C-alpha positions as CSV (number, residue, x, y, z in Angstrom):
1,M,-9.9,7.3,11.1
2,A,-9.4,9.8,8.1
3,I,-6.3,10.9,5.8
4,K,-4.9,14.0,5.4
5,I,-3.3,14.7,2.2
6,D,-0.3,17.4,1.5
7,A,-0.8,19.5,-1.1
8,K,2.7,20.3,-1.1
9,R,3.8,17.2,-2.2
10,C,0.6,16.2,-4.2
11,I,1.8,16.0,-8.4
12,G,-1.7,16.1,-9.3
13,C,-1.2,12.3,-10.9
14,R,-4.9,11.5,-10.2
15,L,-4.0,7.8,-9.1
16,C,-6.0,8.5,-5.8
17,V,-8.9,9.6,-7.1
18,E,-8.8,7.0,-9.5
19,V,-8.6,4.2,-6.8
20,C,-10.8,6.0,-4.0
21,P,-14.2,3.1,-3.5
22,G,-16.2,5.9,-2.1
23,N,-15.0,9.1,-4.7
24,L,-14.0,11.1,-1.8
25,I,-11.3,12.2,-3.3
26,S,-10.8,14.9,-6.2
27,L,-8.7,17.1,-7.7
28,D,-8.9,21.2,-6.4
29,K,-8.5,24.3,-8.6
30,K,-4.7,23.8,-8.6
31,F,-5.1,20.0,-9.5
32,K,-3.9,19.3,-6.1
33,A,-5.7,16.3,-4.6
34,E,-7.8,16.9,-1.9
35,I,-10.3,15.1,0.2
36,Y,-14.6,15.5,0.4
37,D,-15.3,14.9,3.7
38,P,-12.1,13.1,6.3
39,R,-15.2,11.8,8.3
40,E,-16.2,9.6,5.3
41,C,-13.0,7.7,4.5
42,W,-13.1,3.8,4.4
43,D,-9.8,3.8,5.6
44,C,-9.0,1.0,2.8
45,T,-5.6,2.9,2.3
46,A,-5.9,2.5,-1.7
47,C,-4.9,6.3,-2.4
48,M,-1.6,5.3,0.5
49,K,-0.6,2.5,-1.8
50,E,-0.7,4.4,-5.1
51,C,0.8,7.7,-4.3
52,P,3.6,7.9,-6.1
53,V,5.1,10.7,-3.8
54,Q,3.5,9.6,-0.6
55,A,1.4,13.0,-0.1
56,I,-1.1,11.4,1.7
57,E,-1.2,9.8,5.4
58,M,-4.1,8.4,7.4
59,Y,-4.9,9.4,11.2
60,L,-4.4,7.2,13.8
61,F,-7.2,6.3,16.6
62,P,-5.5,6.5,19.4
63,E,-6.2,3.1,20.5
64,T,-3.7,2.0,17.7
65,G,-1.3,4.4,17.3
66,G,-1.8,7.6,20.2
67,S,-3.2,10.9,19.4
68,G,-1.9,13.0,16.3
69,S,0.0,9.5,15.1
70,T,-0.2,8.8,11.2
71,L,0.3,6.0,9.1
72,F,2.7,6.2,6.3
73,V,3.3,4.2,3.5
74,K,6.9,4.4,1.6
75,E,7.6,2.2,-1.3
76,E,11.4,1.0,-2.2
77,K,11.2,-1.4,-5.2
78,N,8.6,-4.2,-4.6
79,I,8.8,-3.4,-0.5
80,M,6.2,-1.3,0.6
81,K,7.1,0.2,4.3
82,W,4.3,0.9,6.3
83,Q,5.8,3.6,9.0
84,I,3.9,5.0,12.3
85,K,4.6,8.7,12.9
86,E,4.5,10.0,15.8
87,N,5.4,14.1,15.9
88,G,6.9,13.5,12.9
89,V,8.9,10.7,13.5
90,V,8.8,7.2,12.9
91,V,8.2,4.9,15.8
92,E,7.4,1.7,13.8
93,E,8.1,0.3,10.5
94,I,6.5,-3.0,8.7
95,E,7.7,-4.3,5.8
96,V,5.5,-5.7,3.3
97,N,6.4,-7.1,-0.4
98,K,4.3,-5.2,-2.8
99,K,3.0,-8.4,-4.2
100,D,1.0,-9.2,-1.0
101,S,0.2,-5.7,0.1
102,N,-3.7,-6.1,-0.8
103,K,-4.0,-9.9,1.4
104,F,-3.7,-7.1,4.7
C-alpha cells in the first residue's frame, strides 16, 4: 500500500513530516507535503492520523478494499472515522475513540 497526499488540501503544517517513522515525507518548494517514494511507505497511518485537514489517503490492495480504493481518516471531536472510499464514495466506515486509535 502507499499514501497519496492531496497538495490542494495540504496546509504545510509539517505534522506528517514529524510523525513519519521512515522519514519519507517532506515539504516541497510550495510548502506542501510530498512523499519521496510511495513504495517505501510503512503503512503505519501516523501521517493520516495527524493531518488536521485530511489531506492524506492510503491506497488499498485489491484484497483489502478493491482496486482504486482508498482508506481515509476523518476526525470529529474524540472520534476517528476510518473510511474506505471507492471512486470517491464512502462504502464502509469504522468509528474509533481517538484515545484508542493506536491500539489498532
